[in-house]
Structures are given as C-alpha cells and as structure tokens.
C-alpha positions, 0 to 999 in steps of 0.5 A: 500500499502507498500510505506504508513504509514496509521492507521484506527480506532484509536479512540473509537467511542461513538456508543450513537450518533446520529450525528457526523463531520469528519473533513478531513485535510492534515498537512505538517511536515517540515523536512529539516536541518541537521537531514534531513531524505533521504525519505522527498520529496518536499513540498511548497517551495523548499526548504522545505522538509518533510511529508504530513499526510492526516487525519481525526478527529471526533467532536461531534457537539452537544458539540464541543467534539474533539473525535479523529482521525478516520484515517490517512496517511503519505507519501512523494511527489516525486520530480518533473520530469525534476528537479534534486533530491538532492544528497541521496534522494531515488525515492519515489511513489506519494500516489496518481495518483491526490493528490486531490483523498485524500479527497474522499479516505478520506471519505471512509476510515471513513465510514469503519471505523466507519462501523467497529464499529458499527457506524449507525448515521449520518455523515457530512464531512468537509473540507477547500477549498484544498478539494473543488475541482469539482472531489472530490465535484462529487465523494462524491455526487456520494455517497451520501456522506454529504460532506461541502468545504469551498470554496473561488471560485465562482462557476457556477451553473448548470442549473442557470444563477447566480453563487455559491455566489449569488444564496446563499445569496438569500437562507434562512438558515436551521440550523447555529452552531458555533464551536470551532476549 
C-alpha cells in the first residue's frame, strides 16, 4: 500500500538451519515535541504522537543467535473520530482495518520472505500478549502456522470444563529452552 513504509527480506538467512523462531512485535517511536512531523499519529496517550513499527526478527533457537529483521511495517494511527486533530496534522489512514490483523499479516510476511530465500525448515512464530487475541490464534491455526503467544488471560478450553492455566498445570512439558533476548 502506498501509505505504508514496508520492508521485507532484510536479512540473509542461513539455508542450512532446520528450525528458526520468528519473534513478532510492535514498537512505538514517540516524536512529539518541538520537531514533531506533521504525519505523526496518536500513540498510547493524548500527549504522545509518532509512529509504530511492526516487525519480525529471526532467531536461531539452537544457539540464541539473532539473525536479523525479516520484515517490518511502519504506520501511524488516525486520530479517533470525534476528537479534533491538532492544528497542522494531516489525515492518515489506518494500516489495517483492525490493528489486531498486524499479527497474522506479519506471520504471512515472514513465510513469504522465507520462501523467497528458499528456506524449507520449521518456523515457530512467537508474540507477546498483544498477539494473543482469539482472532489471531484462529487465523494462524487455520493456516497451520506454529504460533505461540504469551498471554495473561485465562481462556476457556473448547470441549472442556476448565480454564487454560489449570489445564496447562496438568500437562507434562515435552520440551523447554531458555533464550536470552
């Protein structure tokens, strides 16, 4: 899209890897103040304005190596309807109809970039709590993506009478590793 700044395939991936982890996240760049650009959008508070960047970073789980940034997308949020835009601010479009879509979009961007490099190994996608919405989990399950999201919400288990955290306490771990990030 012409209103987004995107970059894909910004790292060279060692084809010999059998398994990689793609860590997805969104960061804010607060630009408010004296030299605030006219296209800076609102961030978490009414005082903060700037840009957001959603990106995927490739990690080697065997040795904790950070290989590089696989994709990124920068955008600004529009000002909420009913709230006046500060003087001099230009109108911007939202990058996604629902900002939650950036997580499943990022997973697909990662797979496209990896396929373009000839990667045939296993990809595990990880996200923080923001990437744990029901819609994101369903989209990745339907696409058969190995997607793990940290959550702080105790969800109901389909077909069961317990909640997620209680059910997980009864399951024996099949693997674990520690990775410094």
